[in-house]
N, CA, C and O of each residue as an XYZ file, in Angstrom:
232
protein
N      -0.131      7.284     17.716
C       0.596      7.214     16.881
C       0.707      5.783     16.294
O       1.889      5.563     16.028
N      -0.237      4.539     15.941
C      -0.072      3.031     14.949
C       0.984      2.715     14.907
O       1.874      3.366     14.360
N       1.102      1.828     15.379
C       2.414      0.792     15.208
C       2.004      0.063     13.726
O       0.908     -0.366     13.365
N       3.119      0.084     13.110
C       4.131     -0.007     11.865
C       3.238     -1.086     11.678
O       2.900     -1.708     12.685
N       2.651     -1.532     10.222
C       1.622     -2.999      9.712
C       3.094     -3.450      8.948
O       3.974     -2.783      8.403
N       2.927     -4.819      9.169
C       3.264     -5.427      8.351
C       2.898     -5.958      6.401
O       1.887     -6.167      5.731
N       4.787     -5.981      6.104
C       4.130     -5.515      4.230
C       4.456     -6.948      4.313
O       5.029     -7.564      5.211
N       3.845     -7.458      2.894
C       3.496     -8.684      2.443
C       5.138     -8.608      1.791
O       5.467     -7.468      1.461
N       6.308     -9.821      1.550
C       6.965     -9.394      0.736
C       6.538     -8.898     -0.728
O       7.157     -7.884     -1.050
N       5.484     -9.434     -1.854
C       5.614     -9.153     -2.783
C       4.781     -7.292     -2.000
O       5.577     -6.421     -1.649
N       3.748     -7.123     -1.917
C       3.393     -5.412     -1.795
C       4.890     -5.024     -1.820
O       5.536     -4.165     -2.420
N       5.169     -5.946     -0.978
C       7.029     -4.839     -1.142
C       7.797     -4.604     -2.099
O       7.862     -3.408     -2.383
N       8.528     -5.415     -2.830
C       8.780     -4.722     -3.077
C       8.234     -4.476     -4.538
O       9.088     -4.391     -5.421
N       6.862     -4.349     -4.902
C       5.945     -3.184     -5.511
C       6.837     -1.750     -5.349
O       7.491     -1.211     -6.241
N       6.625     -1.153     -3.526
C       6.414      0.021     -3.210
C       7.650      0.072     -3.352
O       8.032      1.089     -2.774
N       8.955     -0.759     -4.051
C      10.075      0.084     -3.696
C      10.535      0.064     -5.813
O      11.443      0.573     -6.470
N       9.749     -0.500     -6.043
C       9.932     -0.212     -7.601
C       9.078      0.801     -8.008
O       8.800      0.809     -9.207
N       8.356      2.078     -6.951
C       7.382      3.655     -7.534
C       8.466      4.415     -6.868
O       9.199      4.176     -5.908
N       8.288      5.706     -7.935
C       9.288      6.413     -7.974
C      10.107      7.241     -5.514
O       9.574      7.449     -4.424
N      11.091      7.297     -5.935
C      10.989      7.932     -4.278
C      10.456      9.053     -4.131
O      10.303      9.573     -3.026
N      10.099      9.578     -5.236
C       9.746     10.429     -4.657
C       8.125     10.866     -4.304
O       7.679     11.983     -4.043
N       7.467      9.634     -4.393
C       5.933      9.542     -4.040
C       6.356      8.642     -3.425
O       6.249      9.039     -2.264
N       6.983      7.194     -3.386
C       7.380      6.883     -2.414
C       6.507      6.880     -0.766
O       5.660      5.991     -0.856
N       6.440      7.430      0.410
C       6.265      8.154      1.254
C       5.203      8.200      1.447
O       4.772      7.441      2.315
N       3.910      9.433      0.488
C       3.004      8.446      0.027
C       2.052      7.399     -0.077
O       1.068      6.829      0.394
N       3.162      7.496     -1.222
C       1.825      5.499     -1.316
C       1.713      4.837     -0.177
O       0.554      4.545      0.117
N       3.072      4.288      1.037
C       3.435      3.458      2.330
C       2.612      4.408      2.718
O       1.754      3.606      3.087
N       1.978      5.769      3.031
C       0.268      5.967      4.046
C      -0.497      5.644      3.392
O      -1.327      4.941      3.970
N      -0.677      5.799      2.390
C      -2.091      5.486      1.725
C      -2.218      4.103      1.732
O      -3.334      3.759      1.343
N      -1.384      3.061      2.073
C      -1.873      1.572      1.677
C      -1.385      1.473      3.051
O      -2.474      0.933      3.241
N      -0.705      1.462      4.424
C      -1.406      1.868      5.214
C      -2.364      2.179      5.831
O      -2.844      1.495      6.735
N      -2.940      3.626      5.313
C      -3.928      3.334      6.200
C      -5.732      2.879      5.040
O      -6.379      2.203      4.241
N      -5.690      3.139      5.254
C      -6.073      1.794      4.474
C      -6.006      0.222      4.548
O      -6.768     -0.589      4.020
N      -5.420      0.103      4.967
C      -5.348     -1.597      5.258
C      -5.500     -1.054      6.804
O      -5.019     -1.920      7.533
N      -5.898     -0.152      7.432
C      -6.027     -0.270      9.374
C      -7.744     -0.002      8.934
O      -8.704     -0.699      9.263
N      -7.733      1.332      8.029
C      -9.221      1.056      7.269
C     -10.069     -0.565      7.916
O     -10.827     -0.976      8.795
N      -9.304     -0.980      6.791
C     -10.095     -2.130      6.714
C      -9.636     -3.695      7.684
O     -10.157     -4.797      7.511
N      -8.632     -3.390      8.603
C      -8.500     -4.015      9.588
C      -7.712     -5.262      9.513
O      -7.960     -6.325     10.081
N      -6.672     -4.961      8.687
C      -6.105     -6.146      8.398
C      -5.245     -5.414      8.909
O      -5.273     -4.265      9.350
N      -3.775     -6.872      8.725
C      -3.040     -6.510     10.256
C      -1.108     -6.412      9.024
O      -0.019     -6.243      9.572
N      -1.277     -6.577      7.413
C      -0.148     -6.655      6.920
C      -1.195     -5.553      5.195
O      -2.328     -5.297      4.786
N       0.553     -5.283      4.791
C      -0.468     -4.999      3.115
C      -0.191     -5.262      2.235
O       0.956     -4.921      1.947
N      -0.889     -5.948      1.290
C      -0.724     -7.741      0.355
C      -0.774     -6.263     -0.772
O      -0.813     -5.036     -0.684
N      -0.742     -7.380     -1.860
C      -0.244     -7.186     -3.540
C      -1.716     -6.341     -4.034
O      -2.133     -5.311     -4.564
N      -2.192     -7.866     -3.309
C      -3.883     -7.201     -3.110
C      -4.801     -5.220     -2.876
O      -5.404     -4.502     -3.674
N      -4.371     -5.033     -1.158
C      -4.215     -4.076     -1.524
C      -4.291     -2.665     -2.492
O      -4.922     -1.626     -2.683
N      -3.129     -3.487     -2.946
C      -2.127     -2.561     -4.086
C      -2.731     -2.281     -5.687
O      -2.872     -1.435     -6.570
N      -2.929     -3.501     -5.355
C      -4.064     -3.451     -6.413
C      -6.109     -2.483     -7.478
O      -6.619     -2.252     -8.574
N      -6.470     -2.278     -5.039
C      -6.685     -2.761     -5.622
C      -6.900     -0.383     -5.231
O      -7.581      0.388     -5.907
N      -6.286     -0.132     -4.357
C      -5.944      0.778     -4.241
C      -5.846      1.505     -6.040
O      -6.749      2.130     -6.596
N      -5.031      1.304     -6.385
C      -4.241      1.208     -7.772
C      -5.772      1.217     -8.607
O      -6.080      2.146     -9.354
N      -6.383      0.405     -8.431
C      -7.768      0.671     -9.362
C      -8.711      2.140     -8.612
O      -9.568      2.851     -9.137
N      -8.363      2.166     -7.792
C      -9.214      3.299     -7.614
C      -9.221      4.898     -7.830
O     -10.076      5.724     -8.151
N      -7.512      4.942     -7.417
C      -7.108      6.096     -7.629
C      -6.597      5.758     -9.363
O      -6.062      6.794     -9.756
N      -6.585      4.788    -10.391
C      -5.568      4.930    -11.564
C      -7.415      4.727    -12.835
O      -7.708      4.823    -14.027
N      -7.927      4.498    -11.847
C      -9.379      4.148    -13.023
C      -8.762      3.721    -14.803
O      -8.416      4.432    -15.747
N      -8.847      2.422    -14.635
C      -8.987      1.980    -16.047
C      -7.720      1.314    -16.532
O      -7.760      0.581    -17.520
N      -5.967      1.669    -15.507
C      -4.768      1.106    -15.995
C      -4.464      0.166    -15.556
O      -3.429     -0.384    -15.931
C-alpha cells in the first residue's frame, strides 16, 4: 500500500465540504491522480483540474 499523501490545507478544507457519502471516493481519486503525476501532496489546483475533467462546464 502506498504511503498517505500530504494535503494542502486549502485542499483539505475543500474535501471537508464534499458530501460525506462521496468524500472517500473524492479522496481516493485525488490521491491517485497526485501519485500518477508524481506529486507529494494534493493541492487545490489538482482538485480544480479533476473537477473540470469530471464535470465539464462547471
